[in-house]
C-alpha positions as CSV (number, residue, x, y, z in Angstrom):
1,X,-64.1,60.6,-93.8
2,X,-64.8,59.4,-90.2
3,X,-63.3,62.1,-87.9
4,X,-63.3,61.5,-84.1
5,X,-62.9,64.8,-82.1
6,X,-61.6,64.2,-78.6
7,X,-62.3,67.2,-76.5
8,X,-62.5,68.0,-72.8
9,X,-65.9,69.7,-73.4
10,X,-67.8,71.8,-76.0
11,X,-68.2,75.0,-74.0
12,X,-66.9,78.5,-74.6
13,X,-64.9,79.3,-77.7
14,X,-64.2,75.6,-78.6
15,X,-67.9,74.7,-78.7
16,X,-68.8,77.9,-80.5
17,X,-66.2,77.2,-83.2
18,X,-67.3,73.6,-83.8
19,X,-71.0,74.5,-83.8
20,X,-70.2,76.8,-86.8
21,X,-67.8,74.4,-88.4
22,X,-70.2,71.4,-88.2
23,X,-72.9,73.3,-89.9
24,X,-70.4,74.1,-92.8
25,X,-69.2,70.6,-93.2
26,X,-70.5,68.5,-96.2
27,X,-72.5,65.3,-95.4
28,X,-69.6,63.2,-96.7
29,X,-67.7,64.0,-93.4
30,X,-68.8,61.9,-90.5
31,X,-67.9,63.6,-87.2
32,X,-68.1,62.2,-83.7
33,X,-67.4,64.4,-80.7
34,X,-66.2,62.5,-77.6
35,X,-66.3,64.6,-74.4
36,X,-63.9,63.8,-71.6
37,X,-66.1,65.5,-68.9
38,X,-69.8,65.8,-68.4
39,X,-71.0,68.9,-70.2
40,X,-72.4,71.8,-68.1
41,X,-73.4,74.1,-70.9
42,X,-75.0,72.0,-73.7
43,X,-75.9,74.9,-76.1
44,X,-73.1,74.2,-78.6
45,X,-73.2,70.4,-78.1
46,X,-76.9,70.5,-79.1
47,X,-76.2,72.7,-82.1
48,X,-73.4,70.3,-83.3
49,X,-75.8,67.4,-82.9
50,X,-78.4,69.2,-84.9
51,X,-75.9,69.5,-87.7
52,X,-75.7,65.7,-87.9
53,X,-72.6,64.9,-85.8
54,X,-72.7,62.5,-82.9
55,X,-71.9,64.0,-79.5
56,X,-71.3,61.7,-76.6
57,X,-69.6,61.5,-73.2
58,X,-66.6,59.1,-72.9
59,X,-67.0,56.2,-70.5
60,X,-63.3,56.0,-69.5
61,X,-60.1,55.6,-71.5
62,X,-61.1,52.2,-72.8
63,X,-64.0,53.9,-74.5
64,X,-61.7,56.6,-76.0
65,X,-59.4,53.9,-77.3
66,X,-62.2,51.9,-78.9
67,X,-63.6,54.9,-80.6
68,X,-60.1,56.0,-81.8
69,X,-59.4,52.6,-83.3
70,X,-62.4,52.8,-85.5
71,X,-61.8,56.4,-86.7
72,X,-60.0,57.4,-89.9
73,X,-58.5,60.4,-88.0
74,X,-58.5,61.4,-84.3
75,X,-58.4,65.1,-83.8
76,X,-57.5,66.3,-80.3
77,X,-59.0,69.7,-79.4
78,X,-56.0,70.8,-77.6
79,X,-55.6,73.1,-74.6
80,X,-54.2,72.8,-71.1
81,X,-57.1,70.8,-69.6
82,X,-56.2,68.1,-67.1
83,X,-58.7,65.5,-68.6
84,X,-57.2,66.0,-72.1
85,X,-53.7,65.4,-70.7
86,X,-54.9,62.3,-68.9
87,X,-56.2,61.0,-72.2
88,X,-52.9,61.8,-74.1
89,X,-50.9,60.0,-71.4
90,X,-53.0,56.8,-71.6
91,X,-51.1,53.7,-72.8
92,X,-54.4,52.4,-74.1
93,X,-54.4,54.7,-77.2
94,X,-54.3,52.5,-80.4
95,X,-52.5,53.1,-83.7
96,X,-54.2,56.1,-85.2
97,X,-53.8,59.2,-87.4
98,X,-53.7,62.2,-85.1
99,X,-54.4,65.9,-85.7
100,X,-54.0,68.5,-82.9
101,X,-56.1,71.7,-83.2
102,X,-54.5,74.0,-80.6
103,X,-56.9,76.4,-78.8
104,X,-53.9,78.0,-77.0
105,X,-51.2,80.0,-78.8
106,X,-48.2,78.4,-77.1
107,X,-46.4,81.7,-77.4
108,X,-46.8,82.2,-73.6
109,X,-48.0,80.1,-70.7
110,X,-49.5,77.6,-71.2
111,X,-46.6,76.5,-73.4
112,X,-46.7,73.6,-75.9
113,X,-43.9,71.1,-75.9
114,X,-42.5,71.2,-79.4
115,X,-42.1,67.4,-79.4
116,X,-45.8,67.2,-79.9
117,X,-45.4,68.9,-83.3
118,X,-43.6,65.8,-84.7
119,X,-45.4,63.2,-82.6
120,X,-48.7,64.1,-84.3
121,X,-49.5,63.6,-88.0
122,X,-50.4,67.3,-88.1
123,X,-50.4,70.1,-85.6
124,X,-52.8,73.0,-86.4
125,X,-52.9,76.4,-84.6
126,X,-55.9,78.7,-84.4
127,X,-53.7,81.8,-85.1
128,X,-50.9,82.2,-87.6
129,X,-49.0,84.1,-84.9
130,X,-48.2,80.7,-83.3
131,X,-46.2,79.7,-86.4
132,X,-43.4,81.7,-85.0
133,X,-42.8,78.7,-82.7
134,X,-41.6,76.7,-85.8
135,X,-38.9,79.1,-87.0
136,X,-36.0,77.1,-85.4
137,X,-37.5,73.6,-86.0
138,X,-36.4,71.2,-88.7
139,X,-38.1,71.5,-92.1
140,X,-39.8,68.2,-91.7
141,X,-41.5,69.3,-88.5
142,X,-42.4,72.7,-89.9
143,X,-44.2,70.9,-92.7
144,X,-46.6,69.3,-90.2
145,X,-47.7,72.8,-88.9
146,X,-50.4,75.1,-90.1
147,X,-53.1,77.4,-88.8
148,X,-56.8,77.3,-89.3
149,X,-59.0,79.9,-87.7
150,X,-61.6,79.2,-85.1
151,X,-63.0,82.7,-84.7
152,X,-65.8,83.8,-87.0
153,X,-67.8,86.9,-87.5
154,X,-71.5,87.5,-87.8
155,X,-73.0,87.0,-91.2
156,X,-75.5,89.8,-90.7
157,X,-75.9,92.7,-88.3
158,X,-78.3,93.1,-85.5
159,X,-81.8,94.5,-86.2
160,X,-83.3,97.5,-84.3
161,X,-80.1,98.4,-82.4
162,X,-80.5,101.4,-80.1
163,X,-77.7,103.9,-80.0
164,X,-75.3,103.2,-77.2
165,X,-71.9,104.2,-75.9
166,X,-69.5,105.3,-78.6
167,X,-66.9,102.7,-77.4
168,X,-67.4,99.2,-76.1
169,X,-65.5,96.1,-74.8
170,X,-66.9,92.6,-74.9
171,X,-65.2,89.5,-73.5
172,X,-63.5,88.3,-70.4
173,X,-64.0,91.0,-67.7
174,X,-61.0,89.8,-65.7
175,X,-57.3,90.9,-65.6
176,X,-56.4,87.3,-66.5
177,X,-57.0,88.5,-70.0
178,X,-57.9,92.3,-70.0
179,X,-54.9,94.6,-69.7
180,X,-54.7,95.9,-66.1
181,X,-54.2,99.4,-67.6
182,X,-57.6,99.3,-69.3
183,X,-59.1,102.0,-67.1
184,X,-56.0,104.1,-67.1
185,X,-56.3,104.5,-70.9
186,X,-59.9,105.6,-70.6
187,X,-59.0,108.1,-67.8
188,X,-56.2,109.5,-70.0
189,X,-58.6,110.3,-73.0
190,X,-59.3,113.9,-73.8
191,X,-62.9,113.0,-74.9
192,X,-65.3,112.6,-72.0
193,X,-67.2,109.5,-73.4
194,X,-68.8,106.4,-71.9
195,X,-67.2,102.9,-72.6
196,X,-69.7,100.0,-72.3
197,X,-68.1,96.9,-70.8
198,X,-70.0,93.7,-71.8
199,X,-69.4,90.4,-69.9
200,X,-69.9,88.8,-66.6
201,X,-68.0,90.5,-63.8
202,X,-67.6,90.4,-60.0
203,X,-68.9,93.7,-58.5
204,X,-66.6,93.2,-55.6
205,X,-63.6,92.0,-57.7
206,X,-60.4,93.7,-58.9
207,X,-61.8,95.0,-62.2
208,X,-64.7,96.8,-60.6
209,X,-62.4,98.2,-57.9
210,X,-60.0,99.6,-60.5
211,X,-63.0,101.2,-62.2
212,X,-64.2,102.8,-59.0
213,X,-60.7,104.2,-58.4
214,X,-60.7,106.1,-61.8
215,X,-60.5,109.9,-61.9
216,X,-63.5,109.6,-64.2
217,X,-65.5,106.5,-63.1
218,X,-68.5,107.9,-64.9
219,X,-66.8,107.0,-68.1
220,X,-67.4,103.3,-67.5
221,X,-70.6,101.4,-67.7
222,X,-70.6,97.7,-66.7
223,X,-73.4,96.1,-68.8
224,X,-73.0,92.5,-67.6
225,X,-73.5,89.3,-69.7
226,X,-75.5,89.6,-72.9
227,X,-77.4,86.9,-74.7
228,X,-77.3,89.0,-77.9
229,X,-73.7,90.0,-78.5
230,X,-74.5,91.3,-82.0
231,X,-76.9,93.9,-80.6
232,X,-74.5,94.8,-77.8
233,X,-71.6,95.4,-80.2
234,X,-73.7,97.2,-82.8
235,X,-74.7,99.9,-80.4
236,X,-71.2,101.3,-80.5
237,X,-68.8,102.5,-83.2
238,X,-65.4,101.6,-81.7
239,X,-64.3,98.2,-80.2
240,X,-61.7,98.8,-77.5
241,X,-59.9,95.5,-76.9
242,X,-56.6,95.9,-75.0
243,X,-55.4,92.6,-73.7
244,X,-52.6,91.4,-71.5
245,X,-49.4,91.1,-73.5
246,X,-49.0,87.4,-72.6
247,X,-52.7,86.5,-72.7
248,X,-53.7,82.9,-73.7
249,X,-56.2,83.8,-76.5
250,X,-55.8,82.9,-80.2
251,X,-58.8,83.3,-82.4
252,X,-60.3,86.3,-80.5
253,X,-64.0,85.7,-81.4
254,X,-65.2,89.0,-79.9
255,X,-62.7,91.0,-82.0
256,X,-63.7,89.3,-85.3
257,X,-67.4,89.6,-84.4
258,X,-67.0,93.3,-83.7
259,X,-65.1,93.8,-87.0
260,X,-67.8,91.9,-88.9
261,X,-70.4,94.4,-87.6
262,X,-68.4,97.4,-88.8
263,X,-66.8,98.5,-85.5
264,X,-63.4,100.1,-85.8
265,X,-61.1,98.0,-83.5
266,X,-58.5,99.4,-81.2
267,X,-56.1,96.8,-79.9
268,X,-52.6,96.5,-78.4
269,X,-49.7,95.1,-80.5
270,X,-49.9,91.5,-79.2
271,X,-49.2,88.6,-81.6
272,X,-52.8,87.3,-81.9
273,X,-54.4,90.7,-82.4
274,X,-51.7,91.8,-84.9
275,X,-52.6,88.7,-86.9
276,X,-56.1,90.0,-87.3
277,X,-55.9,93.9,-87.3
278,X,-53.6,96.0,-89.6
279,X,-52.9,99.4,-88.1
280,X,-54.5,102.3,-90.1
281,X,-56.0,99.9,-92.6
282,X,-58.8,98.0,-90.8
283,X,-58.2,99.2,-87.2
284,X,-55.8,100.7,-84.7
285,X,-52.9,98.9,-83.2
286,X,-51.4,100.7,-80.2
287,X,-47.9,100.2,-78.9
288,X,-48.9,101.1,-75.3
289,X,-51.8,102.1,-73.1
290,X,-50.9,105.8,-73.5
291,X,-50.9,105.3,-77.3
292,X,-54.4,103.7,-76.9
293,X,-55.8,106.9,-75.4
294,X,-54.3,109.1,-78.1
295,X,-55.6,106.8,-80.9
296,X,-59.1,106.7,-79.4
297,X,-59.2,110.5,-79.2
298,X,-58.0,110.8,-82.7
299,X,-60.7,108.5,-84.2
300,X,-63.4,110.2,-82.2
301,X,-62.3,113.5,-83.7
302,X,-62.5,112.0,-87.2
303,X,-65.8,110.4,-87.9
304,X,-64.8,109.7,-91.6
305,X,-61.8,107.8,-90.5
306,X,-63.8,105.8,-88.0
307,X,-66.3,104.9,-90.7
308,X,-63.5,103.9,-93.2
309,X,-61.9,101.7,-90.6
310,X,-65.2,100.1,-89.8
311,X,-65.9,99.3,-93.5
312,X,-62.4,97.9,-94.0
313,X,-62.9,95.8,-90.8
314,X,-66.0,94.2,-92.3
315,X,-64.0,93.2,-95.4
316,X,-61.2,91.8,-93.2
317,X,-63.6,89.8,-91.1
318,X,-65.0,88.0,-94.2
319,X,-61.7,86.1,-94.3
320,X,-62.7,84.4,-91.0
321,X,-65.6,82.2,-92.0
322,X,-66.7,78.7,-91.1
323,X,-66.8,77.7,-94.8
324,X,-63.1,78.7,-95.2
325,X,-62.0,76.8,-92.1
326,X,-64.1,73.7,-93.0
327,X,-62.5,73.7,-96.5
328,X,-59.1,74.0,-94.9
329,X,-59.8,71.0,-92.6
330,X,-61.1,68.8,-95.4
331,X,-57.9,69.5,-97.4
332,X,-55.7,68.7,-94.3
333,X,-57.7,65.6,-93.4
334,X,-57.4,64.3,-97.0
335,X,-53.6,64.6,-96.8
336,X,-53.5,62.8,-93.5
337,X,-55.6,60.0,-94.8
338,X,-52.8,59.1,-97.2
339,X,-50.5,58.4,-94.2
340,X,-50.3,55.2,-92.1
341,X,-51.7,55.0,-88.6
342,X,-49.2,54.7,-85.8
343,X,-49.3,54.1,-82.1
344,X,-48.5,57.3,-80.2
345,X,-46.4,57.7,-77.1
346,X,-47.6,61.1,-75.9
347,X,-46.8,60.2,-72.3
348,X,-43.1,60.3,-73.1
349,X,-43.7,64.0,-73.9
350,X,-46.3,65.2,-71.4
351,X,-45.4,62.8,-68.5
352,X,-47.4,60.2,-66.6
353,X,-48.8,62.1,-63.6
354,X,-51.1,65.2,-63.2
355,X,-48.1,67.1,-61.8
356,X,-46.0,66.2,-64.9
357,X,-48.8,67.3,-67.1
358,X,-49.2,70.6,-65.4
359,X,-45.4,71.2,-65.5
360,X,-45.4,70.5,-69.2
361,X,-47.8,73.4,-69.7
362,X,-45.6,75.7,-67.6
363,X,-42.3,74.9,-69.4
364,X,-41.2,72.9,-66.4
365,X,-41.4,75.8,-64.1
366,X,-41.8,75.3,-60.3
367,X,-43.5,78.6,-59.8
368,X,-47.1,77.4,-60.2
369,X,-48.6,77.9,-56.8
370,X,-49.1,81.7,-57.1
371,X,-52.2,83.4,-55.7
372,X,-53.6,83.7,-59.2
373,X,-52.9,80.1,-60.0
374,X,-54.7,79.0,-56.8
375,X,-58.0,80.1,-58.2
376,X,-59.9,77.3,-59.9
377,X,-59.3,78.8,-63.3
378,X,-58.7,76.6,-66.3
379,X,-55.3,75.0,-66.6
380,X,-54.1,76.2,-63.2
381,X,-52.6,74.2,-60.3
382,X,-56.0,74.3,-58.6
383,X,-57.7,72.9,-61.7
384,X,-55.4,70.0,-62.0
385,X,-55.6,69.2,-58.2
386,X,-59.4,69.4,-58.4
387,X,-59.5,67.0,-61.3
388,X,-57.2,64.4,-59.5
389,X,-57.5,65.3,-55.8
390,X,-56.1,62.0,-54.4
391,X,-53.2,61.5,-56.7
392,X,-50.0,60.9,-54.7
393,X,-48.0,63.2,-57.0
394,X,-49.2,66.2,-55.0
395,X,-47.0,65.2,-52.1
396,X,-44.1,66.7,-54.0
397,X,-45.7,70.1,-53.4
398,X,-46.1,69.6,-49.7
399,X,-45.1,72.8,-47.9
């Protein structure tokens, strides 16, 4: 098989997932990764190249079209990145077999236009929770949908791990993903314990301000970014991971990694997390922030329960492996190879201008220019405007 992966970049979770997958692929699968923007972080791109895949930067849409024409299958690594939408809207795309691997859930913003499900040969989610989007669709469209995980645990634990805080969090230290009541839950606990927070953070930002305003600010320790997440996680027994109810995550790498190391996870009842953690079996699923505090106190009171949940979490995490996902992709690609190539018209779905593309990710909403959206965060109005600063479409937003 000759698979062309078209992706905005290979940073973050997307790069990490493909670095693991490429290493698990048999040599009979030839993979080329075509990047739509110059890479800033080359760690995962280098790891993918070391596995035998080709990684290169696209020299315009003509280059993308030429590479797509020669591939057996073109797989779009899909999320709300402006360069990817520019590619999808191009009228230069040739007849091809297309697979979308969605790295956003589509359950909340950014939304996924359901017409893409039938426009592609196959549309693959990274969490089974997203399959809820298919419930009202025709059977023929539902048959094109599936889920293949992109989050993987550690194969082995960390060596020589010092004892740390009983509870930890690792991930995005920003309320764009963390639940804003994170510190309220810690304040409400009966146990006076320290919670280690791993991840880059702004000491002058909103998260740090909320922590300083706690009744018990001494219960929080900001540890910063770590180059050894296995060691950071292994220093604790409980992984506290309450996220925004409408967060954009899917595979939740940090959660699966923590479970693979034997930490008992405590999460909120959000779709992506509930697809990974089963309450009382391999972790704790809270219905509210107040429920979080009570569940954390309870498991701290019962060391045997904490250990049992941790052991079950290890077993659950084994289901999320690069080998399993690689096997699932090979099976899916083999099915797609039996179908004919066809010329796509994705621009009829996502639109032709950067403003169209952005609106398609917001469900057509006009309420995009919020203070949060004005930050240059991924997929926001500011991101799309920065990518295409001189496009005349922005005149529609004047004033």
